[in-house]
N, C-alpha and C positions, 0 to 999 in steps of 0.2 A: 353338844357335839354328838348326841345320839344319832344313830343312823348313818354315821360316816366311818364305820369300821371297814378295814380292808383285810382280807384273808391272805396271809403270807404264802400259803400253799398255792393259791390261784396265781399270785404274782410270779412265783418261781416256775410254775408250769408254763405260763404265758411267755415268760422271759426265755425259757429254754427252747420254746418253739421258734421264737423269732431270731434274736441275735446273741443270746447268752445273757446270763444274769447280770454280769458287770456292765455290759454295754446298755442294757435296759435300765439299770439303776442310774447310770450317768444321764441317760436321756430323760428319765423321770425327774432327776434333781435339777437339770437345766430348765425343764418346763416349770417346775415348782418355783425357781427363781424368776422366771418370766411372769408367772401368775402373781407372785408377790409384788413385782414391779407394777403390774396393772392395778392391783389393789391399792398400793401406796399412791399411785397417780390419781386414782378415783377419790380416795379419802382426802388427799391434799387439795384437790380441786373443790371438794365440798367445804373444807376448812379454811380455804384461802381468805375469805372475807374476815373471819375471826382472827386469823393470824396477823393480818394487816392492822386490825384495830388494837391488837394486844400490845404492839410496840408503842402506840401513842398514849394509851391509858395505863400508865404504870402506877397510878394511885391505888388507894384501897378499894376502888370501884370493881376491881377484878374478883373480889370475894363473892360476888353474886353469881348464881348459877344460870347459865344460858340454856334454856330447854332445848333449843335447836342443836346446840353442840352436844348436849346429852343424848339426844336421839341419834346423832351421827355416830357417837362413840358406842352406843348400844348396837347399832347396825354393824359396826366393825367387829364387835365381840361375837356376833352371831355367824359371821363368815367362817367356814371351816378352814383348817390349816391348808396352806398351798400344797404341801406334800400329799395330803389326802386327795385333794382335787386332781393333782397330776397322776396319782395312781389310779384314780377312777377313770380318767381319760385313757390311760394305758390299757386298762382292763376292758374298756368299752370300745377299743380299737379307734379311738379318736386322736391318739397320739402316734404320729408317724415319724420315723427317723430313719436315717441311713448312715452307714458307716463308710467313710471314704478310705479307700485303701491307699496307704502311703507307699511310695516307691522306696525300695531299700537303697540306701546310698551305696555306691560302689566302694569297695574297700580299696584303700590306697596301699600300694606295696611300699613297704619301708625298705629303703636301701641301707644296708648295713655295711659299714666299712670295717677296717681293721680296728680291733680294740687296742687301745693303747693303755699301758700300765700307768700307775700313778707317777706323777713327776716328782722326783726327789730333788730337793734343793740342798745345796751344799752350804754348810755353815762356815 
């Protein structure tokens, strides 16, 4: 993971210039979720042949190590965290987002009638 550090001061400066820290962090986290989905899709596509075979061979034959599977898992381990990648994209101006302004709902006027006291029941 060396070489993938992010300076929080840079992130705050950049976020303050754009839309604010909170909105920027929300955009970064959504992008990180997207990156993770892409990585999962990529890994599952590579592992699909092995996952299909795994259901058929439930004997003791599964104890052997498949070197191709091992290479795929090593490749997955070298991929940096999605949050780090999303922050890098943000700092390099490759992550663009916009904030949609929501319309304020009109306040409804509440009609108030006469207040009635408690009803008392006779025994």
